N, C-alpha and C positions, 0 to 999 in steps of 0.2 A: 504494500500500500504506500502511496505517496504521503508526504506530510499534509498536503491539502485534504486528501480524503480522510486521513486520521483525524485532523482538526474538525472536519465536518461531522464525522461520526460521533466524536465526543460531544460536540456542541448539540447535536440532535438529541443525544442521550440525556444531556443536562437540561433539556427543555427549550432550547432555542428553536425558533420557527422562521419561516420565510427566508431560508438561507439561500444565498446566491453569491457568485464570485463578483468581486468589485471590478470595475473597468480595467484596473491595472493587472488583473488576472492572478494576483498573488494573495490578496486578502479576501476574506469572506465577510459579507455583510449579512446581518440578520436582526431579528427582534429578540432582544435579551430578556429573559424572564426575571421577575422579582419574586422572591419567596417570602412567605410568612407561615410559620408553624409547619414547614415542610411542604407547603402547597403553593403553586403559582398563583399570585394575586394580580399581577399586571405584567405588561411588556413595555420595554422601551425600544422604539423602532430605529432601524438603520444604525446599528452599533457594529463595530468590528469584532468578530469572533477572536478570542485570544489565540495566539499561536502556541497551542499546547505542546507541540513538538520541540519548542525552543524556550518555553517559559516555565520554570520550576514553580513559580507562584501560582500560575494558572493550573498546573497539574495538582498542586496541593489542594486547591479548591475542588477540583474534580474528584480527587481521592476521598475527600470528606463526605461525599454523597453515597459511597459504597456501603452496603449493609455488612454485617459481620461475616456472613458466608462469602460475599464478594471480596472482602478485605483479605480473607485467608487465601482465596484463589488468586487474587491479584499479587500477593506476596510470593506465592508459589511460581506463578508465571514470570514475574519479574526476576526471581532468582534464576530461572532457567535461561533467561536472556543474557545474563552476565557470564561472559566467558572467563574461565580460570579464576573464579571467585575464591579468594583465599580466606576471607573473614567477613563478618557482618558489616564491617566498614564499607566494603564494596557495594553491598546492597543499599545501605543508607545513602551512598553517594551516586546512585544511578542517575544517568542523564535524564533530562526532560523527554527526549526522544524515546529512550527505553521505557520510561514510565508510561508515555502515551501509547506505545505499542502494547505493553502489558495491559493497559486499561481497555483498549478495544478488543483484545483477546478475551479478557475477563467478561466483558459485556456481550460477547458473541458477535461483534461487528467486523472482525478482521477478515478481509477478503484477500486470499493469497494470490 
């Protein structure tokens, strides 16, 4: 999967809607959800989707929505993506791209 398709898959899972590529072909525009008590209460239109593949802060926000079973699966998948892992430090310092790939695999959206 490309970074763009991973970013779009994560955004869709997080509740973004009306996603479309910006005229520059690199960024994705969409309507960003606002949550209250875990439910979408409104949307802010024409916002840029975060670049989950390059932004650890955006991935941290995405990771926070996973339930307990998904968190376990996510950690397992992420561990499998890290080559020659020698200790937990390697897992903690996984790149945003690795985290994004593990996320889409965990939510079942990865297209090989």
